[in-house]
Biopython code that builds the backbone (N, CA, C, O; Angstrom):
import numpy as np
from Bio.PDB.StructureBuilder import StructureBuilder

atoms = [
    (1, "UNK", "N", (11.567, 33.457, 33.988)),
    (1, "UNK", "CA", (11.151, 34.834, 33.979)),
    (1, "UNK", "C", (10.423, 35.202, 32.696)),
    (1, "UNK", "O", (10.274, 36.380, 32.370)),
    (2, "UNK", "N", (9.980, 34.200, 31.983)),
    (2, "UNK", "CA", (9.218, 34.454, 30.762)),
    (2, "UNK", "C", (7.933, 35.198, 31.053)),
    (2, "UNK", "O", (7.409, 35.895, 30.185)),
    (3, "UNK", "N", (7.416, 35.059, 32.270)),
    (3, "UNK", "CA", (6.206, 35.785, 32.654)),
    (3, "UNK", "C", (6.451, 37.293, 32.609)),
    (3, "UNK", "O", (5.570, 38.048, 32.198)),
    (4, "UNK", "N", (7.626, 37.733, 33.023)),
    (4, "UNK", "CA", (7.956, 39.154, 32.965)),
    (4, "UNK", "C", (8.113, 39.616, 31.522)),
    (4, "UNK", "O", (7.650, 40.697, 31.159)),
    (5, "UNK", "N", (8.763, 38.801, 30.703)),
    (5, "UNK", "CA", (8.949, 39.160, 29.301)),
    (5, "UNK", "C", (7.608, 39.346, 28.610)),
    (5, "UNK", "O", (7.454, 40.239, 27.776)),
    (6, "UNK", "N", (6.638, 38.508, 28.953)),
    (6, "UNK", "CA", (5.297, 38.627, 28.376)),
    (6, "UNK", "C", (4.655, 39.959, 28.754)),
    (6, "UNK", "O", (3.776, 40.450, 28.046)),
    (7, "UNK", "N", (5.095, 40.542, 29.870)),
    (7, "UNK", "CA", (4.563, 41.821, 30.327)),
    (7, "UNK", "C", (5.448, 42.985, 29.898)),
    (7, "UNK", "O", (5.246, 44.116, 30.339)),
    (8, "UNK", "N", (6.436, 42.708, 29.032)),
    (8, "UNK", "CA", (7.282, 43.764, 28.494)),
    (8, "UNK", "C", (8.459, 44.148, 29.366)),
    (8, "UNK", "O", (9.059, 45.205, 29.172)),
    (9, "UNK", "N", (8.794, 43.296, 30.330)),
    (9, "UNK", "CA", (9.909, 43.577, 31.235)),
    (9, "UNK", "C", (11.062, 42.648, 30.884)),
    (9, "UNK", "O", (10.929, 41.425, 30.945)),
    (10, "UNK", "N", (12.188, 43.237, 30.516)),
    (10, "UNK", "CA", (13.354, 42.450, 30.116)),
    (10, "UNK", "C", (14.360, 42.405, 31.246)),
    (10, "UNK", "O", (14.528, 43.378, 31.980)),
    (11, "UNK", "N", (15.031, 41.267, 31.383)),
    (11, "UNK", "CA", (16.070, 41.121, 32.393)),
    (11, "UNK", "C", (17.129, 40.172, 31.892)),
    (11, "UNK", "O", (16.922, 39.423, 30.937)),
    (12, "UNK", "N", (18.265, 40.217, 32.551)),
    (12, "UNK", "CA", (19.386, 39.351, 32.207)),
    (12, "UNK", "C", (19.569, 38.336, 33.317)),
    (12, "UNK", "O", (19.772, 38.709, 34.473)),
    (13, "UNK", "N", (19.502, 37.068, 32.984)),
    (13, "UNK", "CA", (19.747, 36.018, 33.966)),
    (13, "UNK", "C", (21.252, 35.876, 34.141)),
    (13, "UNK", "O", (21.981, 35.688, 33.167)),
    (14, "UNK", "N", (21.718, 35.968, 35.391)),
    (14, "UNK", "CA", (23.158, 35.890, 35.658)),
    (14, "UNK", "C", (23.545, 34.632, 36.415)),
    (14, "UNK", "O", (24.725, 34.414, 36.690)),
    (15, "UNK", "N", (22.578, 33.810, 36.752)),
    (15, "UNK", "CA", (22.830, 32.562, 37.467)),
    (15, "UNK", "C", (21.523, 31.843, 37.679)),
    (15, "UNK", "O", (20.470, 32.358, 37.304)),
    (16, "UNK", "N", (21.562, 30.666, 38.272)),
    (16, "UNK", "CA", (20.348, 29.876, 38.439)),
    (16, "UNK", "C", (19.274, 30.567, 39.295)),
    (16, "UNK", "O", (18.085, 30.299, 39.124)),
    (17, "UNK", "N", (19.674, 31.429, 40.189)),
    (17, "UNK", "CA", (18.694, 32.127, 41.026)),
    (17, "UNK", "C", (19.009, 33.624, 41.118)),
    (17, "UNK", "O", (18.686, 34.278, 42.109)),
    (18, "UNK", "N", (19.646, 34.152, 40.064)),
    (18, "UNK", "CA", (20.020, 35.573, 40.047)),
    (18, "UNK", "C", (19.648, 36.189, 38.709)),
    (18, "UNK", "O", (19.653, 35.526, 37.672)),
    (19, "UNK", "N", (19.326, 37.470, 38.760)),
    (19, "UNK", "CA", (19.041, 38.194, 37.537)),
    (19, "UNK", "C", (19.421, 39.659, 37.715)),
    (19, "UNK", "O", (19.674, 40.120, 38.827)),
    (20, "UNK", "N", (19.454, 40.377, 36.603)),
    (20, "UNK", "CA", (19.852, 41.782, 36.633)),
    (20, "UNK", "C", (18.836, 42.595, 35.846)),
    (20, "UNK", "O", (18.440, 42.229, 34.739)),
    (21, "UNK", "N", (18.426, 43.702, 36.441)),
    (21, "UNK", "CA", (17.538, 44.663, 35.786)),
    (21, "UNK", "C", (18.260, 46.001, 35.742)),
    (21, "UNK", "O", (18.922, 46.373, 36.711)),
    (22, "UNK", "N", (18.147, 46.723, 34.648)),
    (22, "UNK", "CA", (18.743, 48.051, 34.558)),
    (22, "UNK", "C", (17.700, 49.023, 34.029)),
    (22, "UNK", "O", (16.726, 48.624, 33.391)),
    (23, "UNK", "N", (17.916, 50.294, 34.299)),
    (23, "UNK", "CA", (17.048, 51.321, 33.741)),
    (23, "UNK", "C", (17.824, 52.129, 32.712)),
    (23, "UNK", "O", (19.055, 52.135, 32.700)),
    (24, "UNK", "N", (17.101, 52.787, 31.877)),
    (24, "UNK", "CA", (17.682, 53.617, 30.842)),
    (24, "UNK", "C", (16.974, 54.966, 30.843)),
    (24, "UNK", "O", (15.936, 55.132, 31.483)),
    (25, "UNK", "N", (17.536, 55.908, 30.135)),
    (25, "UNK", "CA", (16.923, 57.220, 29.978)),
    (25, "UNK", "C", (15.496, 57.031, 29.455)),
    (25, "UNK", "O", (15.271, 56.250, 28.530)),
    (26, "UNK", "N", (14.568, 57.721, 30.025)),
    (26, "UNK", "CA", (13.185, 57.619, 29.574)),
    (26, "UNK", "C", (12.338, 56.680, 30.418)),
    (26, "UNK", "O", (11.122, 56.621, 30.239)),
    (27, "UNK", "N", (12.958, 55.945, 31.333)),
    (27, "UNK", "CA", (12.220, 55.065, 32.239)),
    (27, "UNK", "C", (11.771, 55.917, 33.426)),
    (27, "UNK", "O", (12.585, 56.553, 34.095)),
    (28, "UNK", "N", (10.472, 55.915, 33.670)),
    (28, "UNK", "CA", (9.922, 56.777, 34.720)),
    (28, "UNK", "C", (9.827, 56.046, 36.059)),
    (28, "UNK", "O", (9.988, 54.828, 36.129)),
    (29, "UNK", "N", (9.569, 56.793, 37.095)),
    (29, "UNK", "CA", (9.336, 56.202, 38.425)),
    (29, "UNK", "C", (8.148, 55.258, 38.373)),
    (29, "UNK", "O", (8.152, 54.214, 39.024)),
    (30, "UNK", "N", (7.133, 55.619, 37.602)),
    (30, "UNK", "CA", (5.952, 54.763, 37.453)),
    (30, "UNK", "C", (6.325, 53.437, 36.778)),
    (30, "UNK", "O", (5.821, 52.382, 37.162)),
    (31, "UNK", "N", (7.206, 53.491, 35.776)),
    (31, "UNK", "CA", (7.671, 52.262, 35.115)),
    (31, "UNK", "C", (8.363, 51.348, 36.121)),
    (31, "UNK", "O", (8.147, 50.136, 36.115)),
    (32, "UNK", "N", (9.181, 51.917, 36.970)),
    (32, "UNK", "CA", (9.903, 51.139, 37.979)),
    (32, "UNK", "C", (8.915, 50.546, 38.977)),
    (32, "UNK", "O", (9.027, 49.376, 39.344)),
    (33, "UNK", "N", (7.958, 51.339, 39.413)),
    (33, "UNK", "CA", (6.944, 50.845, 40.352)),
    (33, "UNK", "C", (6.170, 49.677, 39.736)),
    (33, "UNK", "O", (5.969, 48.651, 40.386)),
    (34, "UNK", "N", (5.741, 49.834, 38.494)),
    (34, "UNK", "CA", (5.000, 48.766, 37.806)),
    (34, "UNK", "C", (5.833, 47.496, 37.719)),
    (34, "UNK", "O", (5.323, 46.400, 37.948)),
    (35, "UNK", "N", (7.104, 47.639, 37.393)),
    (35, "UNK", "CA", (7.998, 46.486, 37.306)),
    (35, "UNK", "C", (8.120, 45.784, 38.651)),
    (35, "UNK", "O", (8.064, 44.556, 38.716)),
    (36, "UNK", "N", (8.284, 46.544, 39.717)),
    (36, "UNK", "CA", (8.411, 45.944, 41.050)),
    (36, "UNK", "C", (7.124, 45.230, 41.471)),
    (36, "UNK", "O", (7.174, 44.165, 42.086)),
    (37, "UNK", "N", (5.981, 45.816, 41.142)),
    (37, "UNK", "CA", (4.699, 45.175, 41.466)),
    (37, "UNK", "C", (4.573, 43.858, 40.709)),
    (37, "UNK", "O", (4.217, 42.837, 41.297)),
    (38, "UNK", "N", (4.859, 43.876, 39.423)),
    (38, "UNK", "CA", (4.750, 42.648, 38.613)),
    (38, "UNK", "C", (5.751, 41.593, 39.067)),
    (38, "UNK", "O", (5.419, 40.409, 39.119)),
    (39, "UNK", "N", (6.952, 42.002, 39.389)),
    (39, "UNK", "CA", (7.955, 41.063, 39.891)),
    (39, "UNK", "C", (7.479, 40.443, 41.203)),
    (39, "UNK", "O", (7.606, 39.235, 41.405)),
    (40, "UNK", "N", (6.937, 41.261, 42.085)),
    (40, "UNK", "CA", (6.404, 40.757, 43.355)),
    (40, "UNK", "C", (5.272, 39.773, 43.153)),
    (40, "UNK", "O", (5.191, 38.771, 43.863)),
    (41, "UNK", "N", (4.387, 40.043, 42.188)),
    (41, "UNK", "CA", (3.286, 39.127, 41.898)),
    (41, "UNK", "C", (3.807, 37.768, 41.445)),
    (41, "UNK", "O", (3.333, 36.723, 41.890)),
    (42, "UNK", "N", (4.785, 37.805, 40.557)),
    (42, "UNK", "CA", (5.340, 36.550, 40.018)),
    (42, "UNK", "C", (6.123, 35.804, 41.097)),
    (42, "UNK", "O", (5.963, 34.593, 41.252)),
    (43, "UNK", "N", (6.956, 36.509, 41.834)),
    (43, "UNK", "CA", (7.752, 35.863, 42.877)),
    (43, "UNK", "C", (6.854, 35.325, 43.978)),
    (43, "UNK", "O", (7.133, 34.264, 44.536)),
    (44, "UNK", "N", (5.788, 36.030, 44.297)),
    (44, "UNK", "CA", (4.843, 35.571, 45.304)),
    (44, "UNK", "C", (4.126, 34.298, 44.902)),
    (44, "UNK", "O", (3.766, 33.482, 45.750)),
    (45, "UNK", "N", (3.918, 34.132, 43.590)),
    (45, "UNK", "CA", (3.228, 32.938, 43.125)),
    (45, "UNK", "C", (4.098, 31.702, 43.184)),
    (45, "UNK", "O", (3.604, 30.586, 43.019)),
    (46, "UNK", "N", (5.397, 31.886, 43.417)),
    (46, "UNK", "CA", (6.328, 30.752, 43.490)),
    (46, "UNK", "C", (6.509, 30.254, 44.914)),
    (46, "UNK", "O", (7.154, 29.227, 45.126)),
    (47, "UNK", "N", (5.954, 30.958, 45.898)),
    (47, "UNK", "CA", (6.151, 30.569, 47.295)),
    (47, "UNK", "C", (5.334, 29.353, 47.640)),
    (47, "UNK", "O", (5.376, 28.884, 48.777)),
]
sb = StructureBuilder()
sb.init_structure("model")
sb.init_model(0)
sb.init_chain("A")
sb.init_seg("    ")
for serial, (resi, resn, name, xyz) in enumerate(atoms, 1):
    if name == "N":
        sb.init_residue(resn, " ", resi, " ")
    sb.init_atom(name, np.array(xyz, "f"), 0.0, 1.0, " ", f" {name:<3s}", serial, name[0])
structure = sb.get_structure()
């Protein structure tokens, strides 16, 4: 998931194929949308 970190998205790996994302105060709906789009791009490239 280093690709996400390079884009400023931090996550916690909880297992070989699991991870955790959390939001905090100040995270907007747009931030969440951007994160989901970037995650989809990266996950799609692994198919």
